[in-house]
C-alpha positions as CSV (number, residue, x, y, z in Angstrom):
1,M,65.9,308.2,165.2
2,F,62.9,310.6,165.5
3,D,59.5,309.2,165.2
4,E,57.5,312.3,164.6
5,P,54.0,310.3,164.5
6,A,54.8,309.1,167.9
7,A,55.9,312.4,169.2
8,R,52.6,314.0,167.8
9,K,50.7,311.5,169.7
10,I,52.7,312.4,173.0
11,L,52.0,316.1,172.3
12,E,48.2,315.6,171.6
13,A,48.0,313.9,175.1
14,R,49.8,316.6,176.8
15,Q,47.6,319.2,174.8
16,Q,44.6,317.4,176.4
17,L,46.0,317.5,179.7
18,R,47.0,321.4,179.4
19,T,43.3,321.9,178.4
20,E,41.8,320.2,181.1
21,A,44.0,322.0,183.5
22,A,43.1,325.4,181.9
23,L,46.6,326.1,180.8
24,P,47.5,327.8,177.7
25,P,48.3,325.3,174.6
26,L,51.5,324.2,173.5
27,D,53.1,325.4,170.5
28,I,53.1,322.1,168.6
29,D,55.7,323.0,165.9
30,A,58.1,324.4,168.5
31,E,57.6,321.1,170.7
32,L,58.2,319.1,167.7
33,R,61.5,321.0,166.9
34,T,62.7,320.5,170.5
35,M,62.1,316.9,170.6
36,R,63.6,316.4,167.5
37,E,66.7,318.3,168.3
38,Q,66.9,316.4,171.6
39,A,66.7,313.0,169.7
40,E,69.4,314.1,167.2
41,R,71.7,314.9,170.1
42,Q,71.2,311.5,171.7
43,D,71.8,310.0,168.4
44,A,75.0,311.7,168.1
45,H,76.0,311.0,171.5
46,R,75.3,307.3,171.1
47,T,77.2,307.4,167.8
48,F,80.3,308.9,169.7
49,E,80.1,306.4,172.3
50,D,79.8,303.6,169.9
51,W,83.1,304.9,168.1
52,K,84.9,305.0,171.4
53,A,83.8,301.6,172.3
54,N,84.9,300.2,168.7
55,N,88.3,302.2,169.0
56,P,89.7,301.3,172.3
57,D,93.4,301.4,171.2
58,L,93.0,305.0,169.8
59,V,91.2,306.0,172.8
60,K,93.9,304.7,175.0
61,A,96.5,306.4,172.8
62,I,94.8,309.7,172.9
63,R,94.3,309.6,176.6
64,E,98.2,308.8,177.1
65,Q,99.2,311.6,174.9
66,A,97.3,314.1,176.7
67,L,98.4,312.5,180.1
68,N,102.1,312.8,179.0
69,E,101.7,316.5,177.9
70,L,100.2,317.4,181.2
71,R,102.8,315.6,183.0
72,A,105.6,317.5,181.0
73,K,103.8,320.8,181.4
74,R,103.6,320.3,185.4
75,N,107.0,318.8,185.4
76,E,105.5,316.0,187.4
77,P,106.2,312.6,185.6
78,D,104.0,310.7,187.9
79,W,101.1,313.0,188.1
80,R,97.5,311.4,187.7
81,P,94.1,313.3,187.4
82,T,92.6,312.9,190.8
83,G,89.2,314.4,192.2
84,V,87.0,316.4,190.0
85,L,88.0,319.9,190.6
86,S,91.1,320.2,192.6
87,G,92.8,317.2,191.4
88,G,92.4,318.2,187.7
89,G,90.3,315.3,186.9
90,W,87.5,316.9,185.1
91,S,89.7,319.2,183.1
92,F,91.6,316.3,181.9
93,H,88.4,314.5,181.2
94,L,87.3,317.3,179.1
95,M,90.6,317.6,177.3
96,V,90.5,314.0,176.3
97,E,86.9,314.0,175.2
98,K,87.4,317.2,172.9
99,R,90.4,315.4,171.3
100,L,88.3,312.2,171.0
101,R,85.6,314.0,169.3
102,A,87.8,315.6,166.9
103,A,89.4,312.3,166.0
104,S,86.0,310.6,165.6
105,E,84.8,313.5,163.1
106,G,88.1,313.2,161.3
107,L,87.8,309.6,160.4
């Protein structure tokens, strides 16, 4: 949750430092907007991670479904994602995360 009064205090302190360092002042509204957007992204990420933690069976099912699809596509029944780039691990992770996000938003 975004705490605007606390954010304003932080920005006032930063503004004072910038004045002392002879730097141009901050655009307070733009800084507040940026801080609010960051807080909202963090809240959304926490909510998604909480959803995954509360739905381990669904997470496992989605992961297994994606794994089986890739195995069939590659015609390698024992394929497992290994490595970040060359082993397909990162692309597999992104595929699963995308499906998990879609599932979490659909419920």
